[in-house]
C-alpha positions in Angstrom: 11.2 29.5 5.9 13.0 26.5 7.3 16.7 25.8 7.2 16.3 22.1 6.4 13.2 20.1 5.3 13.3 16.3 5.6 10.8 14.4 3.4 9.8 11.1 5.0 9.2 10.3 8.6 10.4 6.7 8.7 13.1 5.8 11.2 15.9 7.1 9.0 14.2 10.5 8.4 13.4 10.8 12.1 16.9 9.9 13.2 18.3 12.4 10.7 16.0 15.2 11.9 16.9 14.4 15.6 20.6 14.3 14.8 20.5 17.6 12.9 18.7 19.5 15.7 21.3 18.2 18.2 24.3 18.9 16.0 23.2 22.4 15.1 21.2 24.0 18.0 18.9 26.7 16.7 18.5 25.2 13.2 14.9 25.2 12.0 14.1 21.7 10.8 10.8 20.6 9.3 10.0 16.9 8.9 7.2 15.9 6.6 5.4 12.5 6.8 2.6 11.6 4.4 0.8 9.3 6.9 -1.2 10.3 9.9 0.8 8.0 12.1 4.5 7.1 12.3 6.1 3.8 11.2 3.4 2.7 8.9 5.7 1.3 6.2 9.2 -0.2 6.3 10.0 1.0 9.8 6.9 -0.6 11.4 6.7 -3.7 9.2 10.1 -5.3 9.6 11.1 -8.1 11.8 12.3 -5.9 14.6 15.9 -7.3 14.6 18.9 -5.4 15.8 21.4 -6.7 13.2 25.0 -7.3 14.1 26.5 -6.5 10.7 27.8 -10.1 9.9 26.4 -10.2 6.4 27.7 -7.0 4.9 30.8 -6.3 2.8 33.7 -5.2 5.0 34.2 -1.4 4.8 30.7 -0.8 3.3 28.2 1.6 4.9 26.1 -1.3 5.9 28.9 -3.1 7.7 30.1 0.0 9.5 26.7 1.4 10.4 25.2 -1.9 11.4 27.9 -2.7 13.8 27.9 0.8 15.3 24.2 1.0 15.1 23.6 -2.2 17.0 25.5 -0.7 19.9 23.9 2.8 19.7 20.4 1.3 19.3 20.8 -0.7 22.5 22.2 2.3 24.3 19.3 4.5 23.1 16.8 1.9 24.3 18.5 1.6 27.7 18.7 5.4 28.1 15.0 5.9 27.3 13.5 2.9 29.0 12.5 1.1 25.8 12.2 -2.7 25.8 14.8 -4.6 24.0 16.6 -8.0 24.2 20.1 -8.8 23.0 19.2 -12.5 22.6 21.7 -13.5 20.0 21.0 -15.7 16.9 22.2 -18.8 15.2 22.9 -19.1 11.5 22.9 -22.7 10.5 24.0 -24.9 7.6 21.6 -27.7 6.8 23.7 -29.6 4.2 27.3 -30.1 3.1 27.0 -27.6 0.2 26.3 -24.8 2.7 29.4 -25.4 4.8 31.7 -23.3 2.6 29.2 -20.4 2.6 28.9 -20.7 6.4 32.7 -20.4 6.7 32.8 -17.4 4.4 30.2 -15.8 6.6 32.3 -16.5 9.6 35.3 -14.9 8.0 33.3 -11.9 7.0 32.0 -11.5 10.5 35.6 -11.5 11.8 36.6 -8.9 9.2 33.7 -6.7 10.5 35.0 -7.0 14.0 32.3 -9.2 15.4 32.4 -11.7 18.3 31.1 -14.8 16.6 31.6 -18.5 17.4 31.6 -21.6 15.2 29.1 -24.3 16.5 28.7 -28.0 15.9 25.2 -29.3 15.4 25.2 -30.4 19.1 26.2 -26.9 20.2 23.5 -25.3 18.1 20.9 -27.6 19.7 22.0 -26.5 23.1 20.8 -23.0 22.1 17.9 -24.1 19.8 16.9 -27.7 20.7 14.5 -28.1 17.7 16.9 -27.1 15.0 18.1 -29.6 12.4 21.5 -28.7 11.0 25.1 -30.0 10.6 26.9 -26.8 11.8 26.2 -23.2 12.7 27.4 -19.8 13.9 26.5 -18.0 17.1 26.1 -14.2 16.7 25.6 -12.9 20.3 25.3 -9.2 19.3 22.0 -9.7 17.5 18.9 -8.4 19.4 15.2 -7.5 19.0 13.2 -4.3 19.6 10.1 -2.5 18.5 11.1 0.1 15.9 7.6 1.6 16.2 8.5 2.4 19.8 11.9 3.7 18.9 10.4 5.9 16.2 7.9 7.4 18.7 10.7 8.2 21.1 12.9 9.8 18.5 10.0 11.9 17.3 9.3 13.1 20.8 13.0 14.0 21.3 13.1 15.8 17.9 10.1 18.0 18.9 11.8 18.7 22.3 14.8 20.0 20.4 12.6 22.5 18.6 11.9 20.5 15.5 8.6 20.7 13.5 6.9 17.4 12.6 4.0 17.6 10.2 1.9 14.5 9.7 -0.5 13.7 6.8 1.5 15.9 4.4 2.5 14.2 1.1 5.0 16.2 -1.0 3.5 16.9 -4.5 6.0 19.4 -5.8 9.7 20.0 -5.0 11.4 22.7 -7.0 14.6 24.7 -6.7 13.7 28.4 -6.9 16.7 30.7 -6.8 18.5 30.2 -3.6 15.8 28.0 -1.8 13.7 25.0 -2.3 9.9 25.3 -2.8 8.2 22.3 -1.1 4.5 21.9 -1.7 2.4 19.2 0.0 -1.3 18.2 -0.3 -2.0 20.7 2.5 0.6 23.5 2.6 3.7 25.0 1.0 7.1 25.6 2.6 10.4 27.2 1.7 13.7 25.6 2.8 17.4 26.3 2.4 18.3 22.6 2.3 16.3 19.4 1.6 16.9 15.8 2.6 15.0 13.1 0.8 14.2 10.1 3.1 11.1 9.0 1.2 11.8 5.3 1.2 9.6 3.6 -1.3 9.3 6.9 -3.2 12.9 8.1 -2.8 13.6 7.8 -6.5 10.6 9.8 -7.5 11.3 12.5 -5.0 14.9 12.7 -6.2 13.7 13.2 -9.8 11.2 15.7 -8.6 14.0 17.8 -7.2 16.0 17.6 -10.4 18.4 14.9 -9.5 18.7 11.8 -11.7 19.5 8.9 -9.3 20.2 6.5 -12.2 18.2 3.9 -10.3 14.6 2.9 -9.6 12.9 1.5 -6.5 11.6 -2.0 -7.2 9.3 -3.1 -4.4 9.5 -6.6 -3.0 6.8 -7.8 -0.6 8.0 -10.0 2.3 5.2 -12.3 3.5 5.3 -13.8 7.0 3.6 -16.4 9.0 3.4 -16.4 12.8 3.6 -19.5 15.1 0.5 -20.1 17.1 1.0 -19.3 20.7 1.1 -22.9 21.9 4.0 -23.6 19.5 6.2 -20.6 20.4 8.4 -22.9 22.5 9.9 -24.3 19.3 12.0 -21.1 19.0 14.1 -19.6 21.8 15.9 -16.8 19.9 16.5 -16.2 16.2 17.2 -18.9 13.7 18.6 -18.1 10.2 19.7 -20.2 7.3 22.9 -19.6 5.4 21.9 -16.9 2.8 22.4 -17.2 -0.9 25.2 -14.7 -1.6 23.9 -14.0 -5.1 20.5 -12.9 -3.7 19.9 -9.8 -1.6 17.5 -11.5 0.9 18.4 -13.7 3.9 16.0 -16.6 3.3 13.0 -17.6 5.4 13.9 -17.7 9.1 12.4 -17.7 12.6 12.4 -14.5 14.6 11.4 -14.1 18.2 9.7 -10.7 18.5 9.9 -8.3 21.4 6.2 -9.0 22.3 7.0 -12.7 22.6 5.4 -13.8 19.3 7.5 -15.7 16.7 7.4 -14.8 13.1 8.5 -17.1 10.2 9.6 -15.7 6.9 9.8 -13.7 4.8 9.7 -14.8 1.3 10.3 -12.0 -1.3 8.1 -11.5 -4.3 7.7 -8.6 -6.6 5.0 -6.2 -5.4 2.7 -4.6 -8.1 2.3 -1.6 -5.9 4.9 0.2 -3.9 2.7 -0.1 -0.8 1.4 -3.5 -1.9 1.1 -5.4 1.4 -1.5 -7.8 0.0 -1.4 -10.1 -3.1 -4.4 -8.2 -4.5 -2.9 -4.8 -4.2 -2.2 -3.3 -7.7 -1.1 0.1 -9.0 -1.0 0.7 -12.7 1.6 3.4 -12.4 3.9 1.4 -10.1 3.5 -1.8 -12.2 4.3 0.0 -15.5 7.3 1.7 -13.9 8.7 -1.7 -12.9 7.7 -3.8 -15.9 8.9 -1.2 -18.5 12.3 -0.8 -16.8 14.9 -2.6 -18.8 17.1 -3.1 -15.7 14.3 -5.1 -14.1 14.3 -7.7 -16.9 18.1 -8.0 -16.7 17.7 -8.8 -13.0 14.9 -11.2 -13.6 16.9 -13.0 -16.3 19.7 -13.6 -13.8 17.6 -14.7 -10.9 14.5 -16.3 -12.5 15.0 -19.6 -10.7 15.2 -18.0 -7.2 12.3 -15.7 -8.2 10.1 -18.6 -9.2 10.8 -20.3 -5.8 9.7 -17.2 -4.0 6.5 -16.9 -6.0 5.7 -20.6 -5.5 6.1 -20.1 -1.7 3.9 -17.1 -1.9 1.0 -19.1 -3.3 1.7 -22.4 -1.6 1.6 -22.6 2.2 2.9 -26.2 1.9 6.0 -25.0 0.0 6.5 -22.3 2.7 6.2 -24.8 5.4 8.7 -27.1 3.7 11.3 -24.3 3.7 10.8 -23.8 7.4 11.0 -27.5 8.1 14.6 -27.5 6.8 15.3 -25.5 10.0 12.8 -27.0 12.4 11.3 -30.3 11.2 8.6 -30.3 13.9 6.8 -27.3 12.4 3.5 -28.2 10.8 1.1 -26.2 8.6 -1.5 -25.9 11.4 1.2 -24.3 13.6 1.3 -21.2 11.3 -1.1 -18.4 10.7 -0.6 -15.5 8.3 0.5 -12.2 9.7 1.2 -8.7 8.2 3.6 -8.3 5.3 6.2 -5.7 4.6 7.5 -4.1 1.4 11.2 -3.6 0.9 12.2 -0.6 -1.1 15.1 -2.2 -3.1 17.1 0.1 -5.4 17.9 -1.3 -8.8 20.6 0.5 -10.9 20.0 1.3 -14.5 22.7 -1.3 -15.3 20.4 -4.1 -14.0 22.4 -4.6 -10.8 20.9 -4.4 -7.3 22.4 -1.6 -5.3 23.5 -3.5 -2.2 24.9 -0.7 0.0 23.1 2.3 1.5 23.0 4.8 -1.3 23.1 8.6 -0.6 23.2 11.0 -3.6 24.0 14.7 -3.3 22.0 17.3 -5.2 22.0 21.1 -5.2 21.8 21.9 -1.5 20.1 18.6 -1.0 20.7 14.9 -0.1 18.8 11.9 -1.4 18.8 8.7 0.6 17.9 6.4 -2.3 18.6 3.0 -0.8 18.1 2.2 2.8 16.8 -1.4 3.2 17.7 -3.7 6.1 19.7 -3.1 8.2 18.7 0.6 8.0 16.5 0.4 11.1 19.4 -1.0 13.1 21.7 1.6 11.7 19.3 4.5 11.7 20.9 6.5 14.5 24.3 6.2 12.8 22.8 7.0 9.3 21.1 10.0 10.9 24.4 11.3 12.4 26.2 10.7 9.1 23.7 12.6 7.1 23.5 15.5 9.6 27.3 15.9 9.2 26.8 16.4 5.5 24.4 19.4 6.0 26.2 22.8 5.9 26.2 24.8 9.1 23.4 27.1 9.8 25.7 30.1 9.3 26.8 28.7 5.9 23.2 28.1 4.8 22.3 31.7 5.6 25.5 33.1 4.0 24.8 31.1 0.8 21.2 32.4 0.7 22.3 36.0 1.3 24.9 35.8 -1.5 22.5 34.3 -3.9 19.9 37.0 -3.1 22.5 39.7 -3.6 
C-alpha cells in the first residue's frame, strides 16, 4: 500500500515525487517509470534550454511557472553542483513584416515581468556577429542545462527522502477499487490511496484508463535537429531564435548552444506516426489510427496545412532546412550540418480541434492527470512539482478518507 503513486518518471513526475516527499514527511510515494533508464523521452531529448517565459500568455501557468522555474532551476543546479550557463538569447526579426510581432513579444515579456532589451541590428551583431537581422530582443534570463543530469539528481534526492522509484515498470491497468487505486504493471501490482498521472506521451491513455475523460488526445510531433560540425561552432555564441508564428505552437528553427559545447539547429515539427517515433521510419498502427481517425486532428490540419507542408518539406529536404537556418546565419552551409537525435513533443489537442496551449492538469477521483506539459515544462518542472504536490490531500486526510470508505 502506498499513499501516492506517480505514473511517469520524466522530469515532471520526478519533481512532483520529490516535492511531495518534502512537503509531507512520512508519506509513502511510489514512482513508476516504464523505461530502464531515466530521461529517455521528452526530458532527455529536448534542447536543454532554461526558458525565461517571454513567449507565454500573461497569467497562464506557462508564464508563471517558466519565470519562477528559470530561477528555481538555476538555484537547484547551483545548490547541487550541476553545470549550467545563463548565457541569454537573442530573438531576431529578419524582415519588416516581423517587426510588429517582435514588438508584441517585447510587450508580452514586460507583462510577464522580464528584463528584456530592444536591440538594433548592430547591437544584435555585438552579441552574435554572424546573425543577419533588422532588429532583435535580448533575453538575458535564458540559460542552458542538461535535464538528464537534473533528473538524475532529483531521483537521488527523492530516494533519500524515502521515496520508492521502480524502473522498467509499464502500467497496464489502473482501476479504482473501493477506496483505493489498483495499479498493475508488466511486473507487479500496487495499491495506492492517490494517483498522479505524469505519463507524457501516454497521459491521455492513462487518464482514460483511470476513468477520467480528458476531452483531448495527445498528438505526437517529431522535432528533427541538425548539429553544427565542431569546426563551425564558432558561428553561434549563445542562443539565436527567430520571431515565432503566433498562430503555431512551435518556435521555429533556431540555433541552440548546448551545455556540452555543441550547437544544435532546429527543430522542425512534423506529425509522428508513432508516439515514440524518433525516426521517419517509425510506425505504430494503433498510434496512427488514433491520430488519423480523430476529427479534431483534421480540423487542426485544415487550419495549418500551409505551415504543416513547410515542416514536412524541411523534414525531407536538407536544402530547405538549411535555407531556413540561413535566414538567421547566412554563412551556414549544408556541409556544416550533421543529423542528430530527434525528440517527440506530446502535444495535447482538444476535442474541439484547438491545440491546448497551457499546462493542463485534470482532477479525477483521488487522482490528478497532467495531460499537457510540453516546453517549457522542463524549465518549470520544479514549480509544477510543487504546485501538484499542494493539490494532494494530506497524509492524515488520505488515511481518514480510506478509513471512512472502509467503514
